OpenMM code with the backbone's topology and positions (N, CA, C; nanometers):
from openmm import Vec3, app, unit

residues = "MET VAL VAL VAL THR SER LEU GLY PRO PRO ASP GLU GLY ILE ARG ALA GLN GLN GLU ASN THR GLU VAL TYR LEU ASN ASN ARG SER LEU GLY MET GLY THR LEU TYR ILE SER GLU SER ARG VAL SER TRP VAL GLY ILE LEU GLU LYS GLY PHE SER LEU GLU TYR LYS HIS ILE ALA VAL HIS ALA VAL SER ARG ASP LEU THR GLN PHE HIS GLN GLU CYS LEU TYR LEU MET ILE ASP VAL ARG LEU MET ASP SER GLU SER THR PRO THR SER SER SER ALA GLY SER ASP MET GLU ASP ASN GLU GLY ASP SER GLU GLY GLY MET THR GLU ILE ARG PHE ILE PRO ASP ASP LYS SER ARG LEU ASP LEU LEU PHE GLN ALA MET ASN GLU CYS SER ALA LEU HIS PRO ASP SER ASP GLN SER GLU ALA GLU GLU ASP GLU GLU GLY GLY GLU GLU GLY ASP GLU GLU GLY MET TYR ASP ASP ALA GLU GLU VAL GLY ALA GLY ASP GLN ASN GLY GLY GLY GLU ASP HIS MET ASP ALA ASP".split()
positions = [
    Vec3(-0.3115, 0.8636, -0.8421),
    Vec3(-0.4260, 0.9527, -0.8119),
    Vec3(-0.5096, 0.9074, -0.7015),
    Vec3(-0.5589, 0.9787, -0.6303),
    Vec3(-0.6740, 0.9269, -0.5263),
    Vec3(-0.7777, 1.0182, -0.5496),
    Vec3(-0.9041, 0.9680, -0.5665),
    Vec3(-1.0169, 1.0481, -0.5947),
    Vec3(-1.1225, 1.0097, -0.4986),
    Vec3(-1.1956, 1.0987, -0.4328),
    Vec3(-1.2994, 1.0772, -0.3420),
    Vec3(-1.4160, 1.1526, -0.4086),
    Vec3(-1.5036, 1.0774, -0.4935),
    Vec3(-1.6068, 1.1436, -0.5679),
    Vec3(-1.7031, 1.0439, -0.6115),
    Vec3(-1.7992, 1.0857, -0.6934),
    Vec3(-1.8974, 0.9885, -0.7561),
    Vec3(-1.8020, 0.9163, -0.8722),
    Vec3(-1.8085, 0.7770, -0.8618),
    Vec3(-1.7332, 0.7194, -0.9679),
    Vec3(-1.7977, 0.5800, -0.9726),
    Vec3(-1.7797, 0.5023, -1.0785),
    Vec3(-1.8051, 0.3772, -1.1091),
    Vec3(-1.6937, 0.2786, -1.0703),
    Vec3(-1.7274, 0.1351, -1.0868),
    Vec3(-1.6193, 0.0500, -1.0565),
    Vec3(-1.5094, 0.0561, -1.1603),
    Vec3(-1.3958, -0.0047, -1.1572),
    Vec3(-1.3005, -0.0258, -1.2640),
    Vec3(-1.3722, -0.1034, -1.3835),
    Vec3(-1.3222, -0.0906, -1.4940),
    Vec3(-1.3826, -0.1470, -1.6155),
    Vec3(-1.3122, -0.2777, -1.6503),
    Vec3(-1.1803, -0.2949, -1.6192),
    Vec3(-1.1199, -0.4150, -1.6560),
    Vec3(-1.0068, -0.4508, -1.5459),
    Vec3(-0.9499, -0.5676, -1.5614),
    Vec3(-0.8458, -0.6172, -1.4741),
    Vec3(-0.8822, -0.6396, -1.3423),
    Vec3(-1.0095, -0.6732, -1.3016),
    Vec3(-1.0534, -0.6808, -1.1675),
    Vec3(-1.0187, -0.8232, -1.1293),
    Vec3(-0.9464, -0.8236, -1.0146),
    Vec3(-0.8850, -0.9560, -0.9668),
    Vec3(-0.9832, -1.0101, -0.8565),
    Vec3(-1.0364, -0.9129, -0.7780),
    Vec3(-1.1303, -0.9579, -0.6763),
    Vec3(-1.2289, -0.8407, -0.6576),
    Vec3(-1.3572, -0.8932, -0.6211),
    Vec3(-1.4674, -0.7966, -0.6008),
    Vec3(-1.5339, -0.8494, -0.4762),
    Vec3(-1.5696, -0.7747, -0.3829),
    Vec3(-1.6400, -0.8061, -0.2543),
    Vec3(-1.7636, -0.7118, -0.2392),
    Vec3(-1.8831, -0.7583, -0.2416),
    Vec3(-1.9937, -0.6799, -0.2122),
    Vec3(-2.0142, -0.6691, -0.0542),
    Vec3(-2.0926, -0.6028, -0.0055),
    Vec3(-2.1251, -0.5766, 0.1373),
    Vec3(-2.0009, -0.5698, 0.2166),
    Vec3(-1.9274, -0.4702, 0.1762),
    Vec3(-1.7912, -0.4343, 0.2446),
    Vec3(-1.8109, -0.2905, 0.3149),
    Vec3(-1.7956, -0.2914, 0.4312),
    Vec3(-1.7956, -0.1639, 0.5093),
    Vec3(-1.6544, -0.0977, 0.4954),
    Vec3(-1.6397, 0.0316, 0.4808),
    Vec3(-1.5141, 0.0935, 0.4819),
    Vec3(-1.4975, 0.2011, 0.5893),
    Vec3(-1.3886, 0.2025, 0.6555),
    Vec3(-1.3646, 0.3076, 0.7485),
    Vec3(-1.2262, 0.3821, 0.6994),
    Vec3(-1.2401, 0.5131, 0.7010),
    Vec3(-1.1352, 0.6112, 0.6618),
    Vec3(-1.0961, 0.6613, 0.8067),
    Vec3(-0.9679, 0.6249, 0.8556),
    Vec3(-0.9309, 0.6460, 0.9883),
    Vec3(-1.0386, 0.5727, 1.0785),
    Vec3(-1.1049, 0.6421, 1.1637),
    Vec3(-1.2018, 0.5687, 1.2520),
    Vec3(-1.3492, 0.6008, 1.2164),
    Vec3(-1.3767, 0.6499, 1.0897),
    Vec3(-1.5093, 0.6961, 1.0555),
    Vec3(-1.5487, 0.6055, 0.9380),
    Vec3(-1.6772, 0.5524, 0.9522),
    Vec3(-1.7270, 0.4645, 0.8651),
    Vec3(-1.7934, 0.5500, 0.7702),
    Vec3(-1.7796, 0.4929, 0.6358),
    Vec3(-1.8421, 0.5637, 0.5135),
    Vec3(-1.9627, 0.4752, 0.4780),
    Vec3(-1.9832, 0.3595, 0.5364),
    Vec3(-2.0964, 0.2808, 0.5080),
    Vec3(-2.0627, 0.1410, 0.4375),
    Vec3(-2.1688, 0.0928, 0.3694),
    Vec3(-2.1482, -0.0244, 0.3076),
    Vec3(-2.1333, -0.0019, 0.1624),
    Vec3(-2.0555, -0.0904, 0.0802),
    Vec3(-2.0415, -0.0779, -0.0541),
    Vec3(-1.9635, -0.1977, -0.1155),
    Vec3(-1.9148, -0.1853, -0.2381),
    Vec3(-1.8442, -0.3115, -0.3001),
    Vec3(-1.6930, -0.2592, -0.3186),
    Vec3(-1.6081, -0.3493, -0.2745),
    Vec3(-1.4578, -0.3344, -0.2949),
    Vec3(-1.4272, -0.4016, -0.4292),
    Vec3(-1.3385, -0.3196, -0.4901),
    Vec3(-1.2917, -0.3776, -0.6225),
    Vec3(-1.1282, -0.3662, -0.6183),
    Vec3(-1.0703, -0.4861, -0.6335),
    Vec3(-0.9222, -0.4784, -0.6393),
    Vec3(-0.8943, -0.5099, -0.7944),
    Vec3(-0.8397, -0.4260, -0.8630),
    Vec3(-0.8120, -0.4405, -0.9996),
    Vec3(-0.6750, -0.4216, -1.0183),
    Vec3(-0.6222, -0.4478, -1.1482),
    Vec3(-0.4729, -0.4317, -1.1733),
    Vec3(-0.4219, -0.2963, -1.1621),
    Vec3(-0.5093, -0.2099, -1.1914),
    Vec3(-0.4783, -0.0644, -1.2070),
    Vec3(-0.4969, 0.0194, -1.0686),
    Vec3(-0.5957, -0.0291, -0.9838),
    Vec3(-0.6406, 0.0556, -0.8705),
    Vec3(-0.7192, -0.0335, -0.7850),
    Vec3(-0.7346, 0.0243, -0.6457),
    Vec3(-0.8376, -0.0331, -0.5601),
    Vec3(-0.9403, 0.0725, -0.5436),
    Vec3(-1.0603, 0.0168, -0.5608),
    Vec3(-1.1870, 0.1061, -0.5531),
    Vec3(-1.2815, 0.0594, -0.4542),
    Vec3(-1.3536, 0.1367, -0.4027),
    Vec3(-1.4653, 0.1187, -0.3137),
    Vec3(-1.5767, 0.2047, -0.3692),
    Vec3(-1.6851, 0.1412, -0.3943),
    Vec3(-1.8070, 0.2103, -0.4319),
    Vec3(-1.9234, 0.1919, -0.3367),
    Vec3(-1.9649, 0.2963, -0.2718),
    Vec3(-2.0664, 0.2825, -0.1884),
    Vec3(-2.2038, 0.2656, -0.2541),
    Vec3(-2.3038, 0.2380, -0.1663),
    Vec3(-2.4416, 0.2177, -0.2160),
    Vec3(-2.5090, 0.3455, -0.2797),
    Vec3(-2.4625, 0.4642, -0.2542),
    Vec3(-2.5093, 0.5758, -0.3173),
    Vec3(-2.4166, 0.6244, -0.4340),
    Vec3(-2.3272, 0.5309, -0.4745),
    Vec3(-2.2355, 0.5508, -0.5767),
    Vec3(-2.1217, 0.6571, -0.5499),
    Vec3(-2.1206, 0.6883, -0.4177),
    Vec3(-1.9928, 0.7667, -0.3784),
    Vec3(-1.8841, 0.6797, -0.3378),
    Vec3(-1.7563, 0.7111, -0.3635),
    Vec3(-1.6592, 0.6111, -0.3173),
    Vec3(-1.5213, 0.6695, -0.3374),
    Vec3(-1.4207, 0.5866, -0.3602),
    Vec3(-1.2869, 0.6408, -0.3776),
    Vec3(-1.2159, 0.5376, -0.4599),
    Vec3(-1.1003, 0.5821, -0.5206),
    Vec3(-1.0118, 0.4973, -0.5978),
    Vec3(-0.8731, 0.5377, -0.5561),
    Vec3(-0.7812, 0.4282, -0.5485),
    Vec3(-0.6641, 0.4494, -0.5020),
    Vec3(-0.5617, 0.3711, -0.6074),
    Vec3(-0.4560, 0.4510, -0.6394),
    Vec3(-0.3505, 0.3941, -0.7189),
    Vec3(-0.2593, 0.3142, -0.6267),
    Vec3(-0.1908, 0.2048, -0.6724),
    Vec3(-0.1089, 0.1324, -0.5831),
    Vec3(0.0123, 0.2073, -0.5386),
    Vec3(0.0614, 0.2987, -0.6033),
    Vec3(0.1836, 0.3823, -0.5616),
    Vec3(0.1644, 0.4634, -0.4382),
    Vec3(0.0172, 0.4929, -0.4003),
    Vec3(-0.0068, 0.5620, -0.2735),
    Vec3(-0.0230, 0.4807, -0.1479),
    Vec3(-0.0290, 0.3261, -0.1755),
    Vec3(-0.0452, 0.2436, -0.0679),
    Vec3(0.0812, 0.1966, -0.0017),
    Vec3(0.0876, 0.2434, 0.1044),
    Vec3(0.2316, 0.2207, 0.1761),
    Vec3(0.2277, 0.0977, 0.2407),
    Vec3(0.1185, 0.0446, 0.2900),
    Vec3(0.1089, -0.0753, 0.3710),
    Vec3(-0.0285, -0.1374, 0.3334),
    Vec3(-0.0393, -0.2686, 0.3318),
    Vec3(-0.1623, -0.3421, 0.3148),
    Vec3(-0.1463, -0.4717, 0.3850),
    Vec3(-0.2366, -0.5207, 0.4689),
    Vec3(-0.2351, -0.6456, 0.5384),
    Vec3(-0.3684, -0.6893, 0.5902),
    Vec3(-0.3841, -0.8033, 0.6376),
    Vec3(-0.4948, -0.8611, 0.7045),
    Vec3(-0.4798, -0.8251, 0.8438),
    Vec3(-0.5734, -0.7529, 0.9121),
    Vec3(-0.5564, -0.7369, 1.0651),
    Vec3(-0.6746, -0.8186, 1.1291),
    Vec3(-0.6281, -0.8959, 1.2279),
    Vec3(-0.7095, -0.9845, 1.3011),
    Vec3(-0.7046, -0.9367, 1.4550),
    Vec3(-0.6196, -0.8264, 1.4850),
    Vec3(-0.6009, -0.8096, 1.6181),
    Vec3(-0.7239, -0.7089, 1.6575),
    Vec3(-0.8083, -0.7725, 1.7389),
    Vec3(-0.9200, -0.6894, 1.7822),
    Vec3(-0.9056, -0.5896, 1.8811),
    Vec3(-0.7812, -0.5837, 1.9411),
    Vec3(-0.7378, -0.4756, 2.0253),
    Vec3(-0.7057, -0.3485, 1.9460),
    Vec3(-0.6794, -0.3653, 1.8388),
    Vec3(-0.6449, -0.2509, 1.7515),
    Vec3(-0.7607, -0.1868, 1.6656),
    Vec3(-0.8471, -0.2750, 1.6319),
    Vec3(-0.9771, -0.2354, 1.5749),
    Vec3(-1.0736, -0.3452, 1.6003),
    Vec3(-1.2089, -0.2930, 1.6155),
    Vec3(-1.3115, -0.3887, 1.6575),
    Vec3(-1.3480, -0.5019, 1.5707),
    Vec3(-1.3048, -0.5142, 1.4445),
    Vec3(-1.3356, -0.6181, 1.3612),
    Vec3(-1.2158, -0.6514, 1.2788),
    Vec3(-1.1990, -0.7781, 1.2335),
    Vec3(-1.0975, -0.8248, 1.1416),
    Vec3(-1.1278, -0.7481, 1.0167),
    Vec3(-1.0170, -0.7041, 0.9485),
    Vec3(-1.0278, -0.6253, 0.8194),
    Vec3(-0.9111, -0.6340, 0.7343),
    Vec3(-0.9281, -0.5820, 0.6087),
    Vec3(-0.8077, -0.5603, 0.5223),
    Vec3(-0.7735, -0.4132, 0.5386),
    Vec3(-0.6483, -0.4058, 0.5996),
    Vec3(-0.5971, -0.2784, 0.6383),
    Vec3(-0.5040, -0.2154, 0.5423),
    Vec3(-0.5113, -0.0912, 0.5108),
    Vec3(-0.4385, -0.0085, 0.4222),
    Vec3(-0.3962, 0.1115, 0.4804),
    Vec3(-0.2702, 0.1575, 0.4522),
    Vec3(-0.2191, 0.2842, 0.5077),
    Vec3(-0.1747, 0.3382, 0.3797),
    Vec3(-0.2400, 0.4597, 0.3345),
    Vec3(-0.1866, 0.5353, 0.2173),
    Vec3(-0.1154, 0.6612, 0.2565),
    Vec3(-0.0448, 0.7129, 0.1562),
    Vec3(0.0408, 0.8318, 0.1845),
    Vec3(-0.0214, 0.9556, 0.1345),
    Vec3(-0.1711, 0.9654, 0.1569),
    Vec3(-0.2351, 1.0750, 0.1277),
    Vec3(-0.3399, 1.1042, 0.2275),
    Vec3(-0.3754, 1.2232, 0.2711),
    Vec3(-0.4739, 1.2561, 0.3735),
    Vec3(-0.6098, 1.2590, 0.3041),
    Vec3(-0.6983, 1.1637, 0.3363),
    Vec3(-0.8260, 1.1755, 0.2757),
    Vec3(-0.9415, 1.2256, 0.3670),
    Vec3(-0.8999, 1.2651, 0.4777),
    Vec3(-0.9974, 1.3253, 0.5784),
    Vec3(-0.9336, 1.4615, 0.6143),
    Vec3(-1.0204, 1.5670, 0.6202),
    Vec3(-0.9822, 1.6892, 0.6616),
    Vec3(-0.9761, 1.7009, 0.8240),
    Vec3(-0.9411, 1.8070, 0.8857),
    Vec3(-0.9225, 1.8057, 1.0350),
    Vec3(-1.0416, 1.7659, 1.1173),
    Vec3(-1.1661, 1.7846, 1.0479),
    Vec3(-1.3024, 1.7571, 1.1112),
    Vec3(-1.3277, 1.6089, 1.0798),
    Vec3(-1.2409, 1.5230, 1.0360),
    Vec3(-1.2639, 1.3937, 1.0016),
    Vec3(-1.3705, 1.3719, 0.8804),
    Vec3(-1.3738, 1.4783, 0.7904),
    Vec3(-1.4857, 1.4667, 0.6817),
    Vec3(-1.3922, 1.4404, 0.5630),
    Vec3(-1.4612, 1.3352, 0.4759),
    Vec3(-1.3702, 1.3002, 0.3589),
    Vec3(-1.3574, 1.4192, 0.2652),
    Vec3(-1.2381, 1.4427, 0.2099),
    Vec3(-1.2091, 1.5509, 0.1256),
    Vec3(-1.2651, 1.5175, -0.0077),
    Vec3(-1.3184, 1.6028, -0.0852),
    Vec3(-1.3827, 1.5802, -0.2196),
    Vec3(-1.2954, 1.6089, -0.3304),
    Vec3(-1.1697, 1.6285, -0.3005),
    Vec3(-1.0891, 1.6765, -0.4171),
    Vec3(-1.0002, 1.5642, -0.4576),
    Vec3(-0.9368, 1.5698, -0.5718),
    Vec3(-0.8470, 1.4861, -0.6244),
    Vec3(-0.7041, 1.5116, -0.6064),
    Vec3(-0.6225, 1.4243, -0.5707),
    Vec3(-0.4862, 1.4324, -0.5368),
    Vec3(-0.4056, 1.3509, -0.6383),
    Vec3(-0.3868, 1.4256, -0.7609),
    Vec3(-0.3145, 1.3639, -0.8562),
    Vec3(-0.1707, 1.4157, -0.8803),
    Vec3(-0.1619, 1.4968, -0.9967),
    Vec3(-0.0338, 1.5353, -1.0407),
    Vec3(0.0283, 1.6440, -0.9292),
    Vec3(-0.0620, 1.7060, -0.8491),
    Vec3(-0.0215, 1.7903, -0.7488),
    Vec3(0.0396, 1.7407, -0.6258),
    Vec3(0.0381, 1.5884, -0.6206),
    Vec3(0.0828, 1.5191, -0.5061),
    Vec3(0.2110, 1.5576, -0.4685),
    Vec3(0.2946, 1.5661, -0.5915),
    Vec3(0.4542, 1.5940, -0.5847),
    Vec3(0.4684, 1.7409, -0.5223),
    Vec3(0.3763, 1.8215, -0.5581),
    Vec3(0.3891, 1.9660, -0.4909),
    Vec3(0.3662, 1.9730, -0.3525),
    Vec3(0.2841, 1.8793, -0.2981),
    Vec3(0.2373, 1.8872, -0.1557),
    Vec3(0.3243, 1.7749, -0.0707),
    Vec3(0.4384, 1.7258, -0.1306),
    Vec3(0.5083, 1.6235, -0.0353),
    Vec3(0.5628, 1.6895, 0.0784),
    Vec3(0.5996, 1.8185, 0.0785),
    Vec3(0.6492, 1.8888, 0.2071),
    Vec3(0.5521, 1.8850, 0.3119),
    Vec3(0.4234, 1.8733, 0.2922),
    Vec3(0.3213, 1.8640, 0.3908),
    Vec3(0.2881, 1.7283, 0.4441),
    Vec3(0.3941, 1.6517, 0.4728),
    Vec3(0.3859, 1.5232, 0.5218),
    Vec3(0.3284, 1.4980, 0.6543),
    Vec3(0.3228, 1.6054, 0.7350),
    Vec3(0.2639, 1.5835, 0.8628),
    Vec3(0.1116, 1.5661, 0.8517),
    Vec3(0.0636, 1.4628, 0.8939),
    Vec3(-0.0729, 1.4410, 0.8771),
    Vec3(-0.1255, 1.4016, 0.7531),
    Vec3(-0.0219, 1.3406, 0.6625),
    Vec3(-0.0506, 1.3083, 0.5315),
    Vec3(-0.0749, 1.1583, 0.5068),
    Vec3(-0.1057, 1.0724, 0.6152),
    Vec3(-0.1434, 0.9451, 0.6032),
    Vec3(-0.2988, 0.9259, 0.6387),
    Vec3(-0.3444, 0.8230, 0.5718),
    Vec3(-0.4757, 0.7886, 0.6048),
    Vec3(-0.4829, 0.6380, 0.6319),
    Vec3(-0.5492, 0.5899, 0.7209),
    Vec3(-0.5748, 0.4404, 0.7434),
    Vec3(-0.7099, 0.4045, 0.6830),
    Vec3(-0.7105, 0.3019, 0.6141),
    Vec3(-0.8374, 0.2545, 0.5484),
    Vec3(-0.8558, 0.1107, 0.5883),
    Vec3(-0.9830, 0.0747, 0.6340),
    Vec3(-1.0073, -0.0540, 0.6645),
    Vec3(-1.1275, -0.0983, 0.6003),
    Vec3(-1.1169, -0.2111, 0.5248),
    Vec3(-1.2130, -0.2893, 0.4480),
    Vec3(-1.2748, -0.3947, 0.5289),
    Vec3(-1.3974, -0.4032, 0.5602),
    Vec3(-1.4532, -0.4944, 0.6470),
    Vec3(-1.5709, -0.5710, 0.5776),
    Vec3(-1.5350, -0.6882, 0.5074),
    Vec3(-1.6382, -0.7570, 0.4266),
    Vec3(-1.7329, -0.8363, 0.5299),
    Vec3(-1.8656, -0.8538, 0.5040),
    Vec3(-1.9544, -0.9299, 0.5791),
    Vec3(-1.8936, -1.0807, 0.5873),
    Vec3(-1.8368, -1.1212, 0.4727),
    Vec3(-1.7831, -1.2389, 0.4715),
    Vec3(-1.6200, -1.2445, 0.4993),
    Vec3(-1.5916, -1.2545, 0.6379),
    Vec3(-1.4601, -1.2568, 0.6729),
    Vec3(-1.3651, -1.3568, 0.6202),
    Vec3(-1.4210, -1.4709, 0.5702),
    Vec3(-1.3461, -1.5810, 0.5175),
    Vec3(-1.2853, -1.5308, 0.3875),
    Vec3(-1.3189, -1.4135, 0.3233),
    Vec3(-1.2618, -1.3674, 0.2007),
    Vec3(-1.1458, -1.2774, 0.2247),
    Vec3(-1.1110, -1.2446, 0.3421),
    Vec3(-1.0045, -1.1573, 0.3667),
    Vec3(-0.8719, -1.1939, 0.3107),
    Vec3(-0.8383, -1.3302, 0.3349),
    Vec3(-0.7097, -1.3750, 0.2671),
    Vec3(-0.7088, -1.3629, 0.1302),
    Vec3(-0.8186, -1.3866, 0.0568),
    Vec3(-0.8340, -1.3876, -0.0857),
    Vec3(-0.8105, -1.2370, -0.1380),
    Vec3(-0.8826, -1.1480, -0.0777),
    Vec3(-0.8608, -1.0065, -0.1034),
    Vec3(-0.7245, -0.9604, -0.0768),
    Vec3(-0.6389, -1.0132, 0.0247),
    Vec3(-0.5117, -0.9707, 0.0486),
    Vec3(-0.4222, -1.0316, -0.0600),
    Vec3(-0.4527, -1.1510, -0.0973),
    Vec3(-0.3691, -1.2071, -0.1990),
    Vec3(-0.3758, -1.1261, -0.3323),
    Vec3(-0.5155, -1.0900, -0.3736),
    Vec3(-0.5374, -1.0257, -0.4902),
    Vec3(-0.4529, -0.8821, -0.4897),
    Vec3(-0.4504, -0.8216, -0.3710),
    Vec3(-0.3818, -0.6944, -0.3484),
    Vec3(-0.2244, -0.7286, -0.3713),
    Vec3(-0.1809, -0.8317, -0.3137),
    Vec3(-0.0198, -0.8693, -0.3413),
    Vec3(0.0013, -0.8741, -0.4790),
    Vec3(-0.0724, -0.9523, -0.5531),
    Vec3(-0.0650, -0.9764, -0.7053),
    Vec3(-0.0605, -0.8418, -0.7706),
    Vec3(-0.1574, -0.7544, -0.7474),
    Vec3(-0.1725, -0.6396, -0.8199),
    Vec3(-0.0720, -0.5407, -0.7854),
    Vec3(-0.0370, -0.5226, -0.6588),
    Vec3(0.0711, -0.4266, -0.6193),
    Vec3(0.2026, -0.4753, -0.6782),
    Vec3(0.2240, -0.5983, -0.7046),
    Vec3(0.3441, -0.6375, -0.7595),
    Vec3(0.3658, -0.5887, -0.9141),
    Vec3(0.2522, -0.5623, -0.9663),
    Vec3(0.2463, -0.4938, -1.1017),
    Vec3(0.2972, -0.3590, -1.1110),
    Vec3(0.3010, -0.2959, -0.9922),
    Vec3(0.3413, -0.1546, -0.9837),
    Vec3(0.4651, -0.1432, -0.8792),
    Vec3(0.5775, -0.1709, -0.9251),
    Vec3(0.7033, -0.1503, -0.8267),
    Vec3(0.7189, -0.0130, -0.7952),
    Vec3(0.7660, 0.0174, -0.6780),
    Vec3(0.7997, 0.1489, -0.6209),
    Vec3(0.9046, 0.2128, -0.7047),
    Vec3(0.8800, 0.3124, -0.7790),
    Vec3(0.9838, 0.3751, -0.8640),
    Vec3(1.1073, 0.4373, -0.7982),
    Vec3(1.0691, 0.4869, -0.6629),
    Vec3(1.1757, 0.5507, -0.5922),
    Vec3(1.2765, 0.4336, -0.5514),
    Vec3(1.2268, 0.3179, -0.5241),
    Vec3(1.3069, 0.2104, -0.4820),
    Vec3(1.3958, 0.1539, -0.5946),
    Vec3(1.3389, 0.1502, -0.7106),
    Vec3(1.4020, 0.1093, -0.8314),
    Vec3(1.5211, 0.1995, -0.8811),
    Vec3(1.4932, 0.3262, -0.8616),
    Vec3(1.5974, 0.4188, -0.8892),
    Vec3(1.6973, 0.4157, -0.7905),
    Vec3(1.6742, 0.4031, -0.6643),
    Vec3(1.7801, 0.3872, -0.5622),
    Vec3(1.8596, 0.2707, -0.5842),
    Vec3(1.7961, 0.1437, -0.6373),
    Vec3(1.8784, 0.0384, -0.6542),
    Vec3(1.9672, 0.0408, -0.7808),
    Vec3(1.9226, 0.1164, -0.8749),
    Vec3(2.0069, 0.1412, -0.9979),
    Vec3(2.1211, 0.2376, -0.9571),
    Vec3(2.0948, 0.3417, -0.8702),
    Vec3(2.2080, 0.4291, -0.8362),
    Vec3(2.3106, 0.3444, -0.7483),
    Vec3(2.2726, 0.2460, -0.6656),
    Vec3(2.3753, 0.1613, -0.5900),
    Vec3(2.4529, 0.0829, -0.6860),
    Vec3(2.3806, 0.0262, -0.7784),
    Vec3(2.4576, -0.0675, -0.8702),
    Vec3(2.5480, 0.0169, -0.9501),
    Vec3(2.5151, 0.1216, -1.0068),
    Vec3(2.5952, 0.2095, -1.0865),
    Vec3(2.7132, 0.2607, -1.0129),
    Vec3(2.7158, 0.2969, -0.8847),
    Vec3(2.8095, 0.3388, -0.8079),
    Vec3(2.9130, 0.2433, -0.7758),
    Vec3(2.8901, 0.1192, -0.7737),
    Vec3(2.9884, 0.0214, -0.7238),
    Vec3(3.0767, -0.0288, -0.8412),
    Vec3(3.0493, 0.0025, -0.9632),
    Vec3(3.1287, -0.0463, -1.0646),
    Vec3(3.2720, 0.0153, -1.0479),
    Vec3(3.3747, -0.0579, -1.0580),
    Vec3(3.5109, -0.0155, -1.0417),
    Vec3(3.5390, 0.0344, -0.9017),
    Vec3(3.4583, 0.0308, -0.8009),
    Vec3(3.4799, 0.0813, -0.6821),
    Vec3(3.5230, -0.0419, -0.5690),
    Vec3(3.6491, -0.0588, -0.5559),
    Vec3(3.6904, -0.1840, -0.4709),
    Vec3(3.6352, -0.1585, -0.3444),
    Vec3(3.6371, -0.0373, -0.2852),
    Vec3(3.5968, -0.0285, -0.1565),
    Vec3(3.4403, -0.0741, -0.1288),
    Vec3(3.3617, -0.0389, -0.2275),
    Vec3(3.2181, -0.0778, -0.2443),
    Vec3(3.1977, -0.2269, -0.2527),
    Vec3(3.3001, -0.2983, -0.3312),
    Vec3(3.2979, -0.4405, -0.3196),
    Vec3(3.3246, -0.5021, -0.1964),
    Vec3(3.4196, -0.4436, -0.1091),
    Vec3(3.4431, -0.5021, 0.0265),
    Vec3(3.3218, -0.4647, 0.1195),
    Vec3(3.2692, -0.3590, 0.1112),
    Vec3(3.1583, -0.3213, 0.1943),
    Vec3(3.0409, -0.4227, 0.1663),
    Vec3(3.0191, -0.4591, 0.0434),
    Vec3(2.9107, -0.5524, 0.0145),
    Vec3(2.9383, -0.6890, 0.0690),
    Vec3(3.0579, -0.7236, 0.0622),
    Vec3(3.1134, -0.8606, 0.1266),
    Vec3(3.0954, -0.8643, 0.2643),
    Vec3(3.1163, -0.7635, 0.3404),
    Vec3(3.1002, -0.7481, 0.4835),
    Vec3(2.9450, -0.7589, 0.5307),
    Vec3(2.8636, -0.6855, 0.4327),
    Vec3(2.7244, -0.6785, 0.4633),
    Vec3(2.6514, -0.8244, 0.4399),
    Vec3(2.7075, -0.8944, 0.3374),
    Vec3(2.6536, -1.0323, 0.3163),
    Vec3(2.6808, -1.1263, 0.4396),
    Vec3(2.8155, -1.1074, 0.4807),
    Vec3(2.8567, -1.1941, 0.6009),
    Vec3(2.7932, -1.1574, 0.7189),
    Vec3(2.7684, -1.0244, 0.7456),
    Vec3(2.7001, -0.9807, 0.8590),
    Vec3(2.5648, -1.0026, 0.8705),
    Vec3(2.5034, -1.0144, 0.7456),
    Vec3(2.3522, -1.0182, 0.7486),
    Vec3(2.3134, -1.1602, 0.7394),
    Vec3(2.3985, -1.2561, 0.7437),
    Vec3(2.3617, -1.4060, 0.7357),
    Vec3(2.3025, -1.4499, 0.8647),
    Vec3(2.1753, -1.4626, 0.8720),
    Vec3(2.1110, -1.5022, 0.9991),
    Vec3(2.1252, -1.6388, 1.0412),
    Vec3(2.1792, -1.7219, 0.9532),
    Vec3(2.1912, -1.8754, 0.9802),
    Vec3(2.3219, -1.8891, 1.0400),
    Vec3(2.4107, -1.7891, 1.0593),
    Vec3(2.5423, -1.8172, 1.1310),
    Vec3(2.6322, -1.8776, 1.0215),
    Vec3(2.5978, -1.9086, 0.9090),
    Vec3(2.6893, -1.9677, 0.8088),
    Vec3(2.7695, -1.8709, 0.7222),
    Vec3(2.7718, -1.7356, 0.7600),
    Vec3(2.8432, -1.6524, 0.6893),
    Vec3(2.9954, -1.6645, 0.7163),
    Vec3(3.0389, -1.7055, 0.8202),
    Vec3(3.1824, -1.7290, 0.8350),
    Vec3(3.2420, -1.8391, 0.7703),
    Vec3(3.1600, -1.9421, 0.7397),
    Vec3(3.1979, -2.0612, 0.6642),
    Vec3(3.2322, -2.0270, 0.5128),
    Vec3(3.1860, -1.9247, 0.4727),
    Vec3(3.1993, -1.8777, 0.3119),
    Vec3(3.3067, -1.7696, 0.3190),
    Vec3(3.3544, -1.7210, 0.4235),
    Vec3(3.4577, -1.6146, 0.4273),
    Vec3(3.5888, -1.6687, 0.4879),
    Vec3(3.7083, -1.6299, 0.4274),
    Vec3(3.8242, -1.6749, 0.4995),
    Vec3(3.9039, -1.5563, 0.5201),
    Vec3(4.0231, -1.5656, 0.5637),
    Vec3(4.0990, -1.4511, 0.6196),
    Vec3(4.1432, -1.3645, 0.5005),
    Vec3(4.1617, -1.4139, 0.3864),
    Vec3(4.1945, -1.3329, 0.2700),
    Vec3(4.0781, -1.2512, 0.2259),
] * unit.nanometer
topology = app.Topology()
chain = topology.addChain("A")
for resn in residues:
    res = topology.addResidue(resn, chain)
    for name in ("N", "CA", "C"):
        topology.addAtom(name, app.Element.getBySymbol(name[0]), res)
């Protein structure tokens, strides 16, 4: 669920907290507030108690960005699979929860870039590490289902076994794939 509304910080499982953090949704600043990275969600609460909360399943990418040609400050960069800004670049005040699946067909413009800019830039790596740890607690269910389908389809499928062997040899970046394969 993604919520843009009045809310408080997470109650438990907080792995990192950073006060004096400015946030940008796409290219629009929402001002200063406190960033909370918890085991269940990433939240930002502004000084007027307005903010947003993101579940990890909606975070497509997270990284530390130090490229000043892409953005004017170093930041913790997130790309999420939900549009949090309307066409006038105004934050939406609705919640996108269980109806997210109903709106998946509206993928055009359905991404939002979020940049967290702490006053203390030395904390960027710590914030990124906390996000890595917490996002690992929420594996992508689509990816897990796809892996299970692949594993289930290969049982008793000799052609699948040979395809996998070719992929392993072809994907060996060290050039050692040929050493492990013979003509048989």
